[in-house]
VOGU-3710 file (C-alpha; in Angstrom, 3 decimals, decimal comma):
1> xxxxxxxxxx> 1,025/26,206/32,358  1,761/27,589/28,916  5,453/27,127/27,769  7,199/29,011/25,214  9,478/27,710/22,134  11,048/28,754/19,432  11,507/26,511/16,491  13,946/26,941/13,678  13,781/25,231/10,297  16,448/25,390/7,549
11> xxxxxxxxxx> 15,189/23,086/4,283  16,950/21,481/0,878  16,017/24,913/-0,672  18,314/26,970/1,743  16,557/29,836/0,997  16,808/31,416/4,671  16,134/30,270/8,246  12,197/29,913/9,323  12,189/30,993/13,076  8,608/30,110/14,727
21> xxxxxxxxxx> 7,664/31,846/18,103  4,885/28,907/19,584  3,253/28,689/22,609  1,996/24,923/24,230  -0,274/24,385/26,826  -1,758/21,384/27,734  -1,268/19,803/24,235  -2,822/23,192/22,540  -0,337/24,769/20,326  -0,505/28,532/19,356
31> xxxxxxxxxx> 1,546/30,273/16,821  2,440/33,568/18,220  5,084/35,290/16,044  7,447/34,445/13,180  10,812/35,424/11,379  12,620/34,815/8,202  16,255/35,071/8,399  18,522/35,278/5,392  21,904/32,976/5,100  24,218/34,854/3,207
41> xxxxxxxxxx> 25,038/34,045/-0,029  28,667/32,721/0,075  27,558/30,370/3,063  24,447/29,046/1,477  26,982/28,119/-1,442  29,263/26,065/0,865  26,389/24,337/2,539  25,077/23,626/-0,672  28,520/22,328/-2,281  28,657/19,849/1,011
51> xxxxxxxxxx> 25,360/18,567/0,063  26,586/17,797/-3,070  29,417/16,132/-1,821  31,272/18,480/-4,844  35,344/18,555/-5,184  36,893/20,966/-3,111  34,846/20,400/0,122  36,519/18,656/3,039  36,466/18,706/6,890  37,534/22,102/7,448
61> xxxxxxxxxx> 34,522/23,362/5,540  32,161/21,120/6,989  33,542/22,820/10,445  33,531/25,914/10,074  30,184/26,115/8,109  28,564/23,941/11,073  29,747/26,840/13,636  28,790/30,009/11,190  25,322/28,307/10,752  24,985/27,992/14,407
71> xxxxxxxxxx> 25,804/31,758/14,599  23,250/32,703/12,118  20,310/30,457/13,616  21,510/32,127/16,947  20,834/35,343/15,375  17,480/34,529/13,892  16,404/33,442/17,350  17,322/36,858/18,802  15,980/38,907/16,039  12,710/36,881/16,533
81> xxxxxxxxxx> 12,576/37,879/20,108  13,086/41,420/19,813  10,203/41,830/17,231  8,336/39,965/19,748  9,239/42,166/22,950  10,001/38,816/24,947  13,059/38,237/27,038  15,174/35,061/26,232  14,395/33,825/29,926  10,504/33,478/28,971
91> xxxxxxxxxx> 11,607/30,464/26,609  11,525/27,016/27,527  13,595/25,461/24,880  14,844/26,096/21,278  14,073/23,149/18,901  16,614/23,457/15,472  16,352/21,196/12,584  19,594/22,354/11,495  20,744/22,262/8,095  20,776/18,655/6,330
101> xxxxxxxxxx> 24,021/17,909/4,708  23,790/14,425/4,249  20,852/11,827/4,533  21,550/8,057/4,209  18,780/5,800/5,850  19,265/2,778/3,519  23,037/2,041/3,829  24,622/-0,383/5,857  25,754/2,100/8,841  22,703/4,503/8,139
111> xxxxxxxxxx> 23,031/8,280/9,036  21,488/11,607/8,907  23,782/14,979/9,374  22,123/18,048/10,049  24,906/21,208/10,937  24,151/24,114/12,698  26,049/24,461/16,008  23,524/24,209/18,801  25,944/25,238/21,163  26,622/28,474/19,466
121> xxxxxxxxxx> 22,796/28,848/19,645  22,563/27,983/23,398  25,431/30,250/24,290  24,577/33,104/22,192  21,081/33,208/23,331  21,037/32,073/26,767  18,346/29,493/25,892  18,147/25,755/25,965  18,682/24,545/22,590  17,620/21,079/21,231
131> xxxxxxxxxx> 18,863/19,712/18,115  19,803/16,112/16,522  16,490/15,063/16,216  17,100/12,353/13,447  19,908/9,909/15,105  17,780/8,467/17,627  15,211/7,316/15,326  17,760/5,550/13,507  19,500/4,174/16,238  15,788/2,167/16,897
141> xxxxxxxxxx> 16,113/1,276/13,167  14,223/4,057/11,611  14,663/6,184/8,541  14,962/9,250/10,851  12,530/11,012/8,699  9,817/12,463/7,946  9,346/13,477/11,719  6,577/16,123/11,044  3,629/13,526/11,104  3,840/13,459/14,807
151> xxxxxxxxxx> 3,146/17,033/14,767  0,567/17,085/12,337  -1,306/14,211/14,160  -1,389/16,574/17,562  -2,300/19,582/15,500  -4,318/18,596/11,988  -6,424/15,414/13,162  -9,656/15,649/12,610  -12,871/13,232/13,793  -14,605/13,885/10,348
161> xxxxxxxxxx> -12,089/13,663/7,377  -9,509/11,224/6,522  -6,609/14,316/5,841  -3,533/14,145/4,055  -1,003/17,002/5,242  1,070/17,773/1,937  4,600/19,379/2,874  6,180/20,355/-0,487  9,483/21,629/0,183  12,806/20,480/-1,525
171> xxxxxxxxxx> 11,168/16,648/-0,888  7,571/16,645/-0,894  6,259/14,282/2,128  2,674/13,208/3,305  1,131/12,546/6,395  -2,075/10,574/6,439  -4,114/11,420/9,472  -7,038/8,874/9,361  -10,291/9,923/11,163  -10,631/6,680/13,107
181> xxxxxxxxxx> -8,293/6,657/15,965  -8,166/3,197/15,981  -5,896/3,423/12,809  -2,519/4,151/12,873  -0,728/7,736/11,411  1,279/7,229/8,568  3,690/9,311/6,623  6,518/9,308/4,371  8,606/11,207/1,536  7,324/10,889/-1,887
191> xxxxxxxxxx> 9,302/12,069/-3,981  10,667/15,769/-5,093  9,186/18,799/-4,172  10,723/21,869/-5,562  14,301/20,721/-5,281  14,587/19,727/-9,190  12,383/23,039/-10,546  14,662/25,430/-8,453  17,796/23,700/-9,588  16,847/23,739/-13,264
201> xxxxxxxxxx> 15,630/27,389/-13,258  18,689/28,275/-11,307  21,200/26,774/-13,750  19,198/28,114/-16,817  17,872/31,228/-15,972  19,614/32,375/-12,639  16,739/32,725/-10,893  16,422/31,431/-7,203  12,694/29,519/-8,059  9,723/29,386/-11,000
211> xxxxxxxxxx> 7,344/32,195/-9,182  4,289/30,835/-9,145  5,105/28,187/-11,628  5,177/30,905/-14,574  7,636/29,476/-16,569  6,244/25,759/-16,528  2,762/26,687/-17,058  3,998/28,714/-20,273  5,467/25,799/-21,990  4,246/22,232/-22,490
221> xxxxxxxxxx> 4,973/18,807/-20,412  7,054/16,384/-22,751  5,205/13,409/-21,974  7,932/10,918/-22,775  10,268/12,548/-20,433  7,512/12,694/-17,630  7,046/8,939/-17,965  10,881/8,311/-17,598  10,967/10,194/-14,251  7,886/8,337/-13,149
231> xxxxxxxxxx> 10,051/5,186/-13,629  12,091/6,234/-10,730  12,738/3,398/-8,226  12,010/5,899/-5,121  8,328/6,728/-6,359  7,381/3,059/-6,514  9,063/1,954/-3,590  6,608/1,213/-0,348  7,079/3,268/2,811  8,681/3,681/4,880
241> xxxxxxxxxx> 11,143/5,830/3,014  12,752/9,100/2,729  14,940/10,716/0,205  16,674/14,058/-0,230  19,555/15,866/-2,536  21,433/12,631/-2,554  19,080/11,242/-5,215  16,890/14,398/-6,383  19,746/16,468/-8,075  21,029/18,179/-11,445
251> xxxxxxxxxx> 23,442/15,133/-11,994  20,334/12,785/-11,646  18,007/14,846/-13,907  20,689/15,183/-16,505  20,930/11,067/-16,883  17,278/11,035/-17,606  17,596/14,095/-20,290  19,982/11,915/-21,934  17,533/9,942/-23,767  15,571/12,971/-25,018
261> xxxxxxxxxx> 18,501/15,736/-26,222  17,964/18,140/-27,485  14,497/19,470/-25,488  13,512/22,889/-24,831  14,559/24,197/-21,467  10,773/25,537/-20,927  9,394/21,906/-21,720  11,990/20,483/-19,209  10,658/22,987/-16,563  6,994/22,165/-17,054
271> xxxxxxxxxx> 7,837/18,371/-16,890  9,562/18,883/-13,697  6,417/20,371/-12,239  4,221/17,653/-13,486  6,910/15,288/-12,533  6,087/16,453/-8,740  2,712/16,731/-8,898  2,389/13,149/-10,533  4,607/11,575/-8,114  2,480/13,144/-4,895
281> xxxxxxxxxx> -0,743/11,834/-6,528  0,730/8,457/-7,106  2,107/8,038/-3,305  -1,617/9,130/-2,380  -3,362/6,820/-4,841  -1,090/3,869/-4,098  -0,012/3,870/-0,474  -2,888/5,465/1,153  -6,785/4,755/1,204  -9,919/6,832/1,534
291> xxxxxxxxxx> -8,535/10,659/1,427  -10,946/13,046/2,355  -8,791/16,372/2,218  -5,311/17,304/1,126  -3,608/20,402/3,165  -0,616/21,905/1,696  2,058/23,487/3,459  5,599/24,566/2,609  7,144/26,560/-0,203  5,572/24,589/-3,062
301> xxxxxxxxxx> 2,179/25,587/-1,642  2,555/29,119/-3,282  3,448/27,322/-7,180  0,221/28,306/-8,072  0,602/26,067/-11,162  1,710/22,884/-9,064  -1,407/23,310/-7,129  -3,653/23,890/-10,305  -2,104/20,817/-11,266  -2,516/19,160/-7,902
311> xxxxxxxxxx> -6,288/19,745/-7,679  -6,554/18,615/-11,557  -5,163/15,224/-10,320  -7,091/14,887/-6,799  -10,695/15,293/-8,525  -13,197/15,507/-5,965  -10,881/15,341/-2,920  -10,974/18,732/-1,446  -7,247/20,613/-1,553  -6,626/24,162/0,541
321> xxxxxxxxxx> -3,607/25,269/2,654  -2,748/24,585/6,221  -3,654/28,646/6,586  -7,502/27,546/7,167  -6,747/25,092/9,673  -4,523/27,525/12,051  -0,960/27,837/10,920  -0,050/29,525/7,759  1,800/27,133/4,879  5,205/28,592/5,349
331> xxxxxxxxxx> 5,643/27,966/9,199  4,617/24,282/9,788  7,941/22,973/9,858  9,263/25,260/12,024  6,028/25,036/14,627  6,734/21,113/14,293  10,115/21,523/15,691  9,270/23,730/18,332  6,864/21,067/19,560  9,653/18,418/19,349
341> xxxxxxxxxx> 11,543/20,321/21,481  8,894/20,298/24,075  8,469/16,783/23,319  12,328/16,154/24,257  12,078/18,361/27,559  9,274/16,809/28,816  10,543/13,276/28,079  7,776/12,112/25,606  8,542/10,516/22,225  8,797/12,844/19,239
351> xxxxxxxxxx> 8,814/9,915/16,643  6,105/7,689/15,010  7,188/4,026/14,483  4,716/3,744/11,403  6,373/6,464/9,790  9,914/6,170/10,278  10,059/2,313/10,289  11,765/2,917/13,780  11,260/-0,379/16,143  9,424/1,795/18,730
361> xxxxxxxxxx> 8,760/5,234/19,738  11,644/7,172/21,406  12,399/10,403/22,890  14,393/12,593/20,303  17,247/15,327/20,369  20,478/16,352/22,119  20,056/18,834/24,768  22,424/21,878/25,211  21,767/23,483/28,172  21,452/27,779/28,131
371> x> 24,778/29,783/29,113
//
């Protein structure tokens, strides 16, 4: 019997909540409707401060943001249901990624913290809600990320092509889907996606992001800075690995820039775009074999200049968007968390140990019953 799920996703950029209505039937997945819900400026500002552990942040701010964001997530679901003309009782469950505030998989007592109170979501929508998908994988010795490769394997695998699913969000991550079913699917974060480019243009031009990569495209790359950025340890570290704002942020960038002052702001933007492209290509070239297709999703799929750079680096390897395979590039991650909710309710694993480094496949998530 077909089941309906809602997937909720808010990424590193915090530019809004992606809500996807998904039908799952015997392993087949169909995207039915979508809604992007805003996060108001004051809440976004507080979330960014928490994520960067800025002065003035405290436990009260964390707690109130958790509650307030849960309410906003619930509102996103309610709006999606209204525009879909579907009653809450028709939805099996909501899978909420939450908003990552801290991701520390490499310390002595690793953890990953996503907020957005799922009890608020379950109570306000009347729909069972599942969140906290990363902790069980970490308990099993994994990185807790990336989790999307298990969904990518289910939805995007091909018997004819070795595929890379490239998600360019705040952080860029890849899933390798070999056509040979005897080979394991692998995946990992490969470096910054949009986070450094967005942070730089927000600081220098007060714009949310570089639309189509226009500012980057109108300037020359600083070759010395690009070489310096590509020396970053994370780029060369073998998988499994995951990263976030804890590593790639303006503080990190300013430390890299010290050796090149003065340097034109536009040239920095061009170099950051090139850094994203080159770090992705480095990961594919050094950690994967025999790639036939690179299929792109996430917000970075709309950055024309970035895609142009990637296309130039990838040579004869086919480069295209996930739109061609059934899910628009903006909605893959939200659909993935709808699928993860399905896995949890059916007591099926949601992680891939070869991706996260966990000792075994485990059932993910915490269930918050409706009502």
